[in-house]
C-alpha positions in Angstrom: 115.9 -20.0 129.0 115.7 -23.0 131.3 114.7 -26.4 129.9 111.6 -26.5 132.1 110.5 -23.0 130.9 111.0 -24.1 127.3 108.7 -27.1 127.8 106.1 -25.2 129.8 105.8 -22.2 127.4 107.0 -23.8 124.2 104.3 -22.2 122.0 105.0 -18.7 123.3 108.7 -19.0 122.7 108.5 -20.7 119.3 109.4 -18.6 116.3 106.7 -17.9 113.7 106.6 -16.4 110.2 104.2 -13.5 109.5 104.3 -12.5 105.9 108.0 -12.2 105.0 109.0 -11.7 108.6 110.3 -14.3 111.0 109.6 -13.4 114.6 111.7 -15.0 117.3 108.7 -15.6 119.6 105.0 -15.0 119.6 104.9 -12.3 122.2 104.2 -8.8 121.1 103.7 -5.3 122.6 100.1 -4.1 122.1 99.5 -0.7 120.6 98.9 1.9 123.3 98.8 5.6 122.5 100.8 7.5 125.1 100.8 11.1 123.7 104.5 11.7 124.2 105.2 13.1 120.7 106.0 16.8 120.0 103.1 19.2 119.3 103.5 18.6 115.6 103.5 14.8 115.9 107.2 13.9 115.8 108.5 11.0 117.9 110.7 12.0 120.8 113.7 10.7 122.7 111.5 9.3 125.5 109.6 7.3 122.8 112.9 5.9 121.5 113.9 4.8 125.0 110.4 3.4 125.6 110.3 1.2 122.5 113.9 0.2 122.8 113.3 -1.1 126.3 110.6 -3.5 125.1 112.9 -4.8 122.4 115.7 -5.3 124.9 113.2 -7.0 127.2 112.7 -9.8 124.7 109.5 -9.0 122.9 109.5 -10.6 119.4 107.5 -7.7 117.9 106.2 -4.3 118.9 103.1 -2.6 117.6 103.3 1.1 118.1 100.8 3.6 119.5 98.3 4.8 116.9 99.9 7.3 114.5 97.7 9.6 112.5 98.1 9.2 108.8 97.3 12.6 107.4 97.3 16.3 108.2 93.5 16.7 108.0 90.9 14.9 110.2 92.8 11.8 111.4 94.5 13.1 114.6 92.8 12.0 117.8 94.8 13.5 120.6 97.2 16.4 121.2 100.8 15.2 121.3 99.8 12.1 119.4 102.5 10.8 117.0 102.0 11.1 113.3 103.2 9.4 110.1 101.9 12.1 107.9 105.0 13.9 106.6 108.8 13.8 106.1 109.6 15.1 109.6 107.5 12.2 111.0 109.5 9.7 108.9 112.8 11.0 110.1 111.7 10.9 113.8 110.3 7.4 113.6 113.4 6.2 111.8 115.4 6.7 115.0 113.0 4.3 116.8 113.0 1.6 114.1 116.8 1.6 114.1 117.0 1.4 117.9 114.4 -1.5 118.0 116.2 -3.4 115.2 119.5 -3.0 116.9 118.0 -4.5 120.0 116.8 -7.6 118.2 113.0 -7.0 117.7 110.6 -6.1 114.9 108.4 -3.1 114.9 105.0 -2.4 113.2 103.3 1.0 113.2 99.6 1.3 113.8 97.8 3.7 111.4 94.9 5.3 113.2 92.2 7.7 112.1 90.3 8.8 115.2 87.0 9.7 113.5 84.2 10.6 115.9 86.4 9.9 118.9 88.9 12.7 118.0 89.4 15.0 121.0 92.4 16.9 119.9 93.5 17.9 116.4 96.0 20.6 115.5 94.9 20.6 111.8 91.1 20.7 111.9 88.6 22.0 114.4 85.7 19.8 113.1 85.6 16.0 113.0 84.3 13.4 110.6 82.5 10.1 110.9 80.3 7.8 108.8 77.2 9.6 109.9 76.0 12.5 112.0 76.2 10.5 115.2 78.1 11.6 118.3 80.3 8.9 120.0 78.9 7.7 123.3 80.2 8.8 126.7 82.7 11.5 127.5 86.2 12.4 126.3 89.1 10.9 128.2 90.8 13.2 130.7 94.1 11.3 130.5 94.2 12.2 126.8 93.5 15.9 127.8 89.8 15.9 126.9 86.6 16.8 128.8 82.9 16.8 128.2 80.9 15.0 125.4 82.6 14.1 122.1 81.9 16.6 119.3 79.2 16.2 116.8 80.9 14.8 113.6 80.4 15.9 110.0 79.0 13.0 107.9 81.6 11.8 105.4 81.0 12.3 101.6 82.2 9.6 99.2 85.1 12.0 98.4 86.0 12.0 102.1 86.0 8.2 102.1 88.3 8.0 99.1 90.6 10.6 100.7 90.8 8.5 103.9 91.6 5.4 101.8 94.4 7.3 100.0 95.8 8.7 103.3 96.2 5.2 104.8 98.0 4.1 101.6 100.3 7.1 101.6 101.0 6.7 105.3 102.0 3.1 104.8 104.5 4.1 102.2 106.0 6.6 104.7 106.1 3.8 107.3 108.1 1.7 104.9 110.5 4.6 104.3 110.9 5.1 108.1 112.2 1.5 108.4 109.1 -0.2 109.9 108.6 -3.9 109.3 104.9 -3.4 108.7 101.8 -1.5 109.4 98.6 -2.3 111.3 95.4 -0.7 110.1 93.4 0.4 113.2 89.9 -0.9 112.6 89.1 -1.3 116.3 88.2 0.5 119.5 85.6 2.9 118.1 87.9 4.9 115.8 86.9 5.7 112.3 87.0 2.4 110.5 85.4 0.6 113.4 82.6 3.3 113.3 81.7 2.0 109.9 81.3 -1.5 111.4 79.1 -0.3 114.2 75.4 -0.4 113.6 74.4 2.7 115.5 77.4 4.8 114.4 76.8 4.0 110.7 73.4 5.2 109.5 74.4 5.5 105.9 72.1 4.3 103.1 74.7 4.0 100.4 77.1 1.1 99.7 79.0 1.9 102.9 76.0 1.4 105.2 73.2 -1.0 106.0 74.3 -4.6 105.7 77.5 -5.9 107.4 78.9 -6.6 104.0 78.5 -2.9 103.1 79.8 -1.7 106.5 83.0 -3.6 106.1 83.6 -2.2 102.6 85.8 0.7 103.7 88.1 -1.6 105.7 88.5 -3.8 102.6 89.2 -0.8 100.4 91.8 0.5 102.9 93.5 -2.9 103.2 93.7 -3.3 99.4 95.0 0.3 98.9 97.7 -0.2 101.6 98.8 -3.6 100.2 99.1 -2.1 96.7 101.1 0.9 98.1 103.7 -1.2 99.9 104.0 -4.3 97.8 104.2 -7.9 99.0 107.5 -7.6 101.0 105.9 -5.6 103.9 103.6 -6.8 106.6 100.1 -5.5 106.6 97.7 -6.4 109.4 94.5 -5.0 110.9 93.1 -4.7 114.4 89.5 -5.5 115.1 87.4 -5.3 118.3 83.8 -5.1 119.5 84.3 -2.7 122.5 85.2 0.9 122.1 86.9 3.7 123.9 83.5 5.3 124.0 81.3 2.2 124.4 83.2 -0.5 126.4 80.6 -3.2 126.3 79.5 -3.0 122.7 78.8 -6.3 120.9 78.2 -6.8 117.2 74.4 -7.0 116.6 74.8 -10.0 114.3 77.0 -11.9 116.7 78.8 -14.9 115.0 77.2 -14.1 111.6 78.8 -10.6 111.7 82.1 -12.3 112.8 81.9 -14.6 109.8 81.3 -11.7 107.3 83.9 -9.5 108.8 86.7 -12.0 109.2 86.2 -13.9 106.0 86.0 -10.6 104.0 89.2 -9.3 105.6 91.1 -12.6 105.0 90.6 -12.2 101.3 92.4 -8.9 100.9 96.1 -9.8 101.3 96.5 -9.2 105.0 99.3 -10.9 106.9 97.4 -11.0 110.2 94.3 -10.1 112.1 94.7 -8.7 115.6 91.6 -9.0 117.8 91.2 -7.4 121.1 88.7 -8.0 123.9 88.6 -7.2 127.6 89.6 -10.8 128.2 90.7 -12.8 125.1 89.8 -16.1 126.7 86.1 -15.3 127.3 83.3 -16.0 124.8 82.7 -13.3 122.3 78.9 -13.5 122.6 76.2 -14.9 124.8 75.2 -18.4 123.9 78.6 -19.4 122.4 81.8 -20.8 123.7 83.9 -19.2 121.0 86.3 -16.4 121.7 86.6 -13.5 119.2 90.1 -14.8 118.4 88.8 -18.3 117.8 86.1 -16.9 115.5 88.8 -15.0 113.6 90.7 -18.2 113.2 87.6 -20.1 112.1 86.5 -17.6 109.5 89.9 -16.3 108.2 92.9 -17.9 106.5 95.6 -15.6 108.1 97.5 -15.7 111.4 95.5 -14.3 114.4 96.9 -12.2 117.2 94.9 -12.2 120.5 94.9 -9.4 123.0 93.2 -9.0 126.3 94.3 -9.9 129.9 96.9 -12.4 128.7 99.7 -11.3 131.1 99.5 -14.7 132.9 101.8 -16.8 130.7 99.9 -20.0 131.4 96.7 -18.4 130.2 98.4 -17.1 127.1 100.2 -20.5 126.4 96.9 -22.4 126.6 95.2 -20.0 124.2 97.9 -20.8 121.7 97.8 -24.5 122.4 94.0 -24.6 121.8 94.7 -23.0 118.4 92.5 -20.0 119.1 95.4 -17.6 118.1 98.9 -17.8 116.7 100.4 -14.9 118.7 99.5 -12.6 121.6 100.1 -9.0 122.5 100.3 -7.5 126.0 99.1 -4.1 127.1 99.0 -3.5 130.9 101.2 -6.5 131.5 103.8 -5.0 129.3 103.6 -1.6 130.8 104.4 -3.1 134.2 107.1 -5.4 132.7 109.0 -4.1 129.7 111.0 -7.3 130.0 108.0 -9.7 130.3 109.5 -12.3 127.9 112.8 -12.4 129.7 111.2 -12.6 133.1 109.0 -15.5 132.0 111.9 -17.3 130.4 114.0 -16.9 133.6 111.1 -17.9 135.9 111.1 -14.5 137.6 108.0 -13.0 139.1 106.1 -10.3 137.3 105.4 -6.8 138.6 101.8 -5.7 139.2 100.4 -3.0 136.9 100.2 0.4 138.5 97.4 2.5 137.1 99.2 5.6 138.1 101.4 5.1 135.0 98.5 6.4 132.9 97.7 9.4 134.9 97.1 12.3 135.1 98.1 12.3 131.4 98.8 9.2 129.3 102.3 10.2 128.4 105.4 8.1 128.9 106.9 8.7 132.4 110.6 8.8 133.2 109.9 6.8 136.3 108.3 4.1 134.2 111.5 3.6 132.3 113.6 3.7 135.4 111.5 1.0 137.0 111.7 -1.1 133.9 115.4 -0.3 133.2 
C-alpha cells in the first residue's frame, strides 16, 4: 500500500477487534445468496473458488450467503446452501479452510426465510409470525414466480423450534471452521417479519409493541451465544427494507430504532450489521441520522454498515464520522473481488454488471475469470 493511500483511507485499512477476532482491515464481503449449492444444500467447488477469491483480494472478513439452519421450514430458495446436517458441515469446511489459508476470516449467515420462502425441498408449506402473505412477487432470478405463498401462523412450539434450530446451526458452523455466525434478522425474512408491524399481527408476547416484536430476535441471540460460548463471534443483521417491500420504514422511526438496537446490544452480540439502500442517507424523514448512526447511538457493540459504499471515500468518511466501525460491500464486491487491493494500489474499480445476477442468481464461471 502506498503512503498516500494509507493516509487517505487510514480507517478502512486499520485493523479492528470484533469479539475474540482481530480483522486486518474493516472491509467485509456482504452476504449475498447466490444459489450455487447442490440440491441438498452442500457447498460446491465454485463456491470454494468464489469465497477464496475475495480472501485473496484482500477483504478482512467475509459474510457468507444465507444458509438455512434446519431441515424443516427455513430454506428459502432451491440450491441454497444449508448448515443443517453433517454433510453441510463437511462441505463448508473446505471453504473455511481455503479462506483461512488466503488470509481472511469468514462468518456464516444463518437465515430462516419465513414468508419469503419460494423454494424448499423439505416442506411444501411455509411459516411466518401471522397469516399474512409477503408483499410483491417471488424473485425470478431465485427461480420463483407469482405471489408468495400464504404462510401458516407459527405456534409457540414453532417459535421455540426456530430458536433451537439457530442454536444448533451455530454449533455446526463452529464445527465447520467458521469464525462466527451472523443471525439474519433483516430483509423481510422470518426474524425481520416479527419486527414488521403489518407482518406481525400476533396478540401474544411476540406481537404488538416493539418490545414484544423484538423478543424472538433476543431469544435467538441468547440461544446462539449459549450454544457456541464466548470464543466465537455472534452478530446480527438488521434492516428496514425487504426483498418483498423495498421501501419499508419502521413505523416508530427513531423510537423503534432505540428499542431494537438497545435491546440487541444487551444480549452478548459482537456486532450489529445494518443495511440500507444507501448507508449514508437518513434513516427516516425529519432526521439526519443514518440507520448505522442510530445503531451506534443506541447500542454498545461495533456496527457494520452496508449500502452503496463501493466508493472508498464515501466509506472512509462514514467511518471517520463514527457512524460505523466497519463496512461491507455487495455489488461493489461482485464487480471487484479484489476491491481492497485495488484501493490500496490506487487502481480503478470495475463497474457492476447486473447480468452477473441473471437469469439465475448463481455464481458464474465468467465472474470468477474476470475477477481472477
